[in-house]
mmCIF file of the N, C-alpha and C atoms, coordinates in Angstrom:
data_MODEL
# 
_entry.id   MODEL 
# 
loop_
_atom_site.group_PDB 
_atom_site.id 
_atom_site.type_symbol 
_atom_site.label_atom_id 
_atom_site.label_alt_id 
_atom_site.label_comp_id 
_atom_site.label_asym_id 
_atom_site.label_entity_id 
_atom_site.label_seq_id 
_atom_site.pdbx_PDB_ins_code 
_atom_site.Cartn_x 
_atom_site.Cartn_y 
_atom_site.Cartn_z 
_atom_site.occupancy 
_atom_site.B_iso_or_equiv 
_atom_site.pdbx_formal_charge 
_atom_site.auth_seq_id 
_atom_site.auth_comp_id 
_atom_site.auth_asym_id 
_atom_site.auth_atom_id 
_atom_site.pdbx_PDB_model_num 
ATOM 1  N N  . MET A 1 1  ? 83.978  -145.741 126.778 1.00 0.00 ? 1  MET A N  1 
ATOM 2  C CA . MET A 1 1  ? 84.139  -144.610 126.459 1.00 0.00 ? 1  MET A CA 1 
ATOM 3  C C  . MET A 1 1  ? 85.618  -143.959 127.083 1.00 0.00 ? 1  MET A C  1 
ATOM 4  N N  . TYR A 1 2  ? 85.958  -144.593 128.004 1.00 0.00 ? 2  TYR A N  1 
ATOM 5  C CA . TYR A 1 2  ? 87.317  -144.074 128.541 1.00 0.00 ? 2  TYR A CA 1 
ATOM 6  C C  . TYR A 1 2  ? 88.392  -144.056 127.110 1.00 0.00 ? 2  TYR A C  1 
ATOM 7  N N  . ILE A 1 3  ? 88.474  -145.535 126.947 1.00 0.00 ? 3  ILE A N  1 
ATOM 8  C CA . ILE A 1 3  ? 89.467  -145.820 126.002 1.00 0.00 ? 3  ILE A CA 1 
ATOM 9  C C  . ILE A 1 3  ? 89.175  -144.955 124.736 1.00 0.00 ? 3  ILE A C  1 
ATOM 10 N N  . ALA A 1 4  ? 88.245  -144.676 124.304 1.00 0.00 ? 4  ALA A N  1 
ATOM 11 C CA . ALA A 1 4  ? 87.966  -143.595 122.970 1.00 0.00 ? 4  ALA A CA 1 
ATOM 12 C C  . ALA A 1 4  ? 88.132  -142.138 123.438 1.00 0.00 ? 4  ALA A C  1 
ATOM 13 N N  . ASP A 1 5  ? 87.989  -141.800 124.540 1.00 0.00 ? 5  ASP A N  1 
ATOM 14 C CA . ASP A 1 5  ? 88.490  -140.062 125.116 1.00 0.00 ? 5  ASP A CA 1 
ATOM 15 C C  . ASP A 1 5  ? 89.797  -140.673 125.289 1.00 0.00 ? 5  ASP A C  1 
ATOM 16 N N  . HIS A 1 6  ? 90.746  -141.951 125.633 1.00 0.00 ? 6  HIS A N  1 
ATOM 17 C CA . HIS A 1 6  ? 92.042  -141.824 125.795 1.00 0.00 ? 6  HIS A CA 1 
ATOM 18 C C  . HIS A 1 6  ? 92.664  -141.448 124.336 1.00 0.00 ? 6  HIS A C  1 
ATOM 19 N N  . ASP A 1 7  ? 91.981  -142.409 123.399 1.00 0.00 ? 7  ASP A N  1 
ATOM 20 C CA . ASP A 1 7  ? 92.418  -142.175 121.989 1.00 0.00 ? 7  ASP A CA 1 
ATOM 21 C C  . ASP A 1 7  ? 92.586  -141.183 121.242 1.00 0.00 ? 7  ASP A C  1 
ATOM 22 N N  . LEU A 1 8  ? 91.581  -140.373 121.479 1.00 0.00 ? 8  LEU A N  1 
ATOM 23 C CA . LEU A 1 8  ? 91.208  -138.800 121.010 1.00 0.00 ? 8  LEU A CA 1 
ATOM 24 C C  . LEU A 1 8  ? 92.385  -138.173 121.730 1.00 0.00 ? 8  LEU A C  1 
ATOM 25 N N  . MET A 1 9  ? 92.402  -138.076 122.888 1.00 0.00 ? 9  MET A N  1 
ATOM 26 C CA . MET A 1 9  ? 93.527  -137.373 123.443 1.00 0.00 ? 9  MET A CA 1 
ATOM 27 C C  . MET A 1 9  ? 95.061  -137.637 122.706 1.00 0.00 ? 9  MET A C  1 
ATOM 28 N N  . ALA A 1 10 ? 95.077  -138.593 122.552 1.00 0.00 ? 10 ALA A N  1 
ATOM 29 C CA . ALA A 1 10 ? 96.491  -138.653 122.375 1.00 0.00 ? 10 ALA A CA 1 
ATOM 30 C C  . ALA A 1 10 ? 96.575  -138.775 120.949 1.00 0.00 ? 10 ALA A C  1 
ATOM 31 N N  . LEU A 1 11 ? 95.596  -138.758 120.236 1.00 0.00 ? 11 LEU A N  1 
ATOM 32 C CA . LEU A 1 11 ? 95.749  -138.372 118.228 1.00 0.00 ? 11 LEU A CA 1 
ATOM 33 C C  . LEU A 1 11 ? 95.792  -136.609 118.690 1.00 0.00 ? 11 LEU A C  1 
ATOM 34 N N  . ASN A 1 12 ? 95.366  -136.302 119.271 1.00 0.00 ? 12 ASN A N  1 
ATOM 35 C CA . ASN A 1 12 ? 95.186  -134.443 119.646 1.00 0.00 ? 12 ASN A CA 1 
ATOM 36 C C  . ASN A 1 12 ? 96.590  -134.232 120.339 1.00 0.00 ? 12 ASN A C  1 
ATOM 37 N N  . THR A 1 13 ? 97.513  -134.947 120.915 1.00 0.00 ? 13 THR A N  1 
ATOM 38 C CA . THR A 1 13 ? 98.635  -134.742 121.481 1.00 0.00 ? 13 THR A CA 1 
ATOM 39 C C  . THR A 1 13 ? 99.683  -134.900 120.104 1.00 0.00 ? 13 THR A C  1 
ATOM 40 N N  . ILE A 1 14 ? 99.374  -136.058 119.357 1.00 0.00 ? 14 ILE A N  1 
ATOM 41 C CA . ILE A 1 14 ? 100.532 -136.481 118.388 1.00 0.00 ? 14 ILE A CA 1 
ATOM 42 C C  . ILE A 1 14 ? 100.451 -135.115 117.380 1.00 0.00 ? 14 ILE A C  1 
ATOM 43 N N  . PHE A 1 15 ? 99.018  -134.377 117.224 1.00 0.00 ? 15 PHE A N  1 
ATOM 44 C CA . PHE A 1 15 ? 98.656  -133.849 115.919 1.00 0.00 ? 15 PHE A CA 1 
ATOM 45 C C  . PHE A 1 15 ? 99.104  -132.388 116.475 1.00 0.00 ? 15 PHE A C  1 
ATOM 46 N N  . LEU A 1 16 ? 98.980  -131.758 117.680 1.00 0.00 ? 16 LEU A N  1 
ATOM 47 C CA . LEU A 1 16 ? 99.886  -130.765 118.581 1.00 0.00 ? 16 LEU A CA 1 
ATOM 48 C C  . LEU A 1 16 ? 101.305 -130.506 118.112 1.00 0.00 ? 16 LEU A C  1 
ATOM 49 N N  . HIS A 1 17 ? 102.092 -131.776 118.670 1.00 0.00 ? 17 HIS A N  1 
ATOM 50 C CA . HIS A 1 17 ? 103.069 -132.123 118.489 1.00 0.00 ? 17 HIS A CA 1 
ATOM 51 C C  . HIS A 1 17 ? 103.819 -131.799 117.188 1.00 0.00 ? 17 HIS A C  1 
ATOM 52 N N  . ASP A 1 18 ? 103.085 -132.413 116.016 1.00 0.00 ? 18 ASP A N  1 
ATOM 53 C CA . ASP A 1 18 ? 103.686 -132.624 114.326 1.00 0.00 ? 18 ASP A CA 1 
ATOM 54 C C  . ASP A 1 18 ? 103.660 -130.847 114.599 1.00 0.00 ? 18 ASP A C  1 
ATOM 55 N N  . LEU A 1 19 ? 102.240 -130.426 114.617 1.00 0.00 ? 19 LEU A N  1 
ATOM 56 C CA . LEU A 1 19 ? 102.147 -129.021 114.671 1.00 0.00 ? 19 LEU A CA 1 
ATOM 57 C C  . LEU A 1 19 ? 103.409 -128.325 114.846 1.00 0.00 ? 19 LEU A C  1 
ATOM 58 N N  . GLY A 1 20 ? 103.932 -128.317 116.039 1.00 0.00 ? 20 GLY A N  1 
ATOM 59 C CA . GLY A 1 20 ? 105.055 -127.691 116.950 1.00 0.00 ? 20 GLY A CA 1 
ATOM 60 C C  . GLY A 1 20 ? 106.265 -128.046 116.126 1.00 0.00 ? 20 GLY A C  1 
ATOM 61 N N  . ILE A 1 21 ? 106.640 -129.013 115.586 1.00 0.00 ? 21 ILE A N  1 
ATOM 62 C CA . ILE A 1 21 ? 107.853 -129.709 114.598 1.00 0.00 ? 21 ILE A CA 1 
ATOM 63 C C  . ILE A 1 21 ? 107.434 -128.528 113.669 1.00 0.00 ? 21 ILE A C  1 
ATOM 64 N N  . LYS A 1 22 ? 106.631 -128.705 112.797 1.00 0.00 ? 22 LYS A N  1 
ATOM 65 C CA . LYS A 1 22 ? 106.185 -127.772 111.683 1.00 0.00 ? 22 LYS A CA 1 
ATOM 66 C C  . LYS A 1 22 ? 106.191 -126.279 111.729 1.00 0.00 ? 22 LYS A C  1 
# 
């Protein structure tokens, strides 16, 4: 469960980072 949540958080961070670049 923790690993899945961690992956989700990492994906969200990447998404926000990509959004920030654009």
